[in-house]
C-alpha positions in Angstrom: -3.7 -21.2 8.9 -1.8 -20.1 5.9 -3.0 -16.5 6.3 -1.9 -16.6 10.0 1.5 -17.8 9.0 1.9 -15.0 6.3 0.8 -12.4 8.9 3.4 -13.7 11.3 6.1 -13.8 8.7 5.3 -10.3 7.4 4.1 -8.4 10.5 6.7 -9.6 13.0 9.7 -8.2 11.0 7.7 -5.0 10.2 7.0 -4.5 14.0 10.6 -5.2 14.8 11.8 -2.6 12.2 9.3 0.0 13.5 10.4 -0.5 17.1 14.1 -0.2 16.1 13.2 3.0 14.2 11.3 4.4 17.1 14.1 3.8 19.5 16.8 5.1 17.2 14.9 8.3 16.2 13.8 9.7 19.6 15.4 13.1 19.2 13.1 16.0 18.8 13.0 17.7 15.4 11.0 20.7 14.2 8.9 20.6 11.1 8.6 24.2 9.8 5.7 24.8 7.4 6.8 28.4 6.5 9.6 28.2 3.9 10.3 32.0 4.1 10.7 32.2 7.9 11.6 28.7 9.3 12.0 30.2 12.8 8.3 31.2 12.9 6.8 29.1 15.7 3.2 29.5 14.6 3.6 27.3 11.5 6.0 24.7 13.0 5.6 21.5 15.0 8.2 19.9 17.3 8.0 16.2 17.9 10.2 13.1 18.0 11.4 12.1 14.5 9.7 8.7 14.6 6.3 10.5 14.9 6.9 12.2 11.6 8.1 8.9 10.0 4.9 7.1 11.2 2.7 10.0 10.0 4.4 9.8 6.6 3.8 6.1 6.3 0.2 6.4 7.4 -0.4 9.2 4.9 1.2 7.1 2.2 -1.0 4.1 3.0 -4.2 6.2 3.0 -3.3 8.0 -0.3 -2.4 4.6 -1.9 -5.7 3.1 -0.7 -7.6 6.1 -2.0 -5.9 6.0 -5.4 -6.5 2.2 -5.7 -10.2 2.7 -4.7 -10.7 5.4 -7.3 -8.9 3.6 -10.1 -11.1 0.5 -9.5 -14.3 2.4 -9.7 -15.1 1.3 -13.3 -14.8 -2.3 -12.2 -17.1 -1.8 -9.3 -19.6 0.0 -11.5 -19.5 -2.8 -14.0 -20.0 -5.4 -11.3 -23.0 -3.5 -10.0 -24.6 -3.3 -13.4 -24.0 -7.0 -14.2 -25.4 -8.0 -10.8 -28.5 -5.9 -11.5 -28.8 -7.5 -15.0 -28.5 -11.0 -13.5 -31.2 -10.2 -11.0 -33.4 -8.9 -13.7 -32.9 -12.2 -15.7 -33.5 -14.2 -12.6 -36.8 -12.5 -12.0 -37.7 -13.0 -15.7 -36.9 -16.8 -15.4 -39.0 -17.1 -12.2 -41.9 -15.4 -14.0 -41.7 -17.7 -16.9 -41.4 -20.7 -14.6 -44.5 -19.8 -12.7 -46.4 -19.2 -15.9 -45.3 -22.6 -17.2 -46.4 -24.3 -14.0 -49.7 -22.5 -14.2 -50.2 -23.7 -17.8 -49.2 -27.2 -16.9 -51.7 -27.2 -14.0 -54.5 -25.9 -16.3 -53.6 -28.5 -18.9 -53.9 -31.4 -16.4 -57.2 -30.0 -15.1 -58.6 -29.6 -18.6 -57.6 -33.0 -19.8 -60.6 -35.4 -20.1 -60.7 -38.0 -17.4 -61.9 -41.5 -18.4 
């Protein structure tokens, strides 16, 4: 419920802002990728301005996510190694538990019965 409320409080204003930006920036602009000859139509793209705004935001989100993912690599590696070590110790404990049960069973069978 709390997560749903946070989503509504955050996403509704963001959606309203994006809709307002889209409506306000409908004019067509040209993005020229050739700095020496901006009039060159081979390396230019014409689209409404809000398309370029959205692409910039999407690119920023993707780059930010990638940077975060790469910077947290050492923590993921450490978590994997500790999980493997915990699994190894769990197997070791199971092995010792089964050996102890086997010894206890043998001890009860070998005990003299009166």
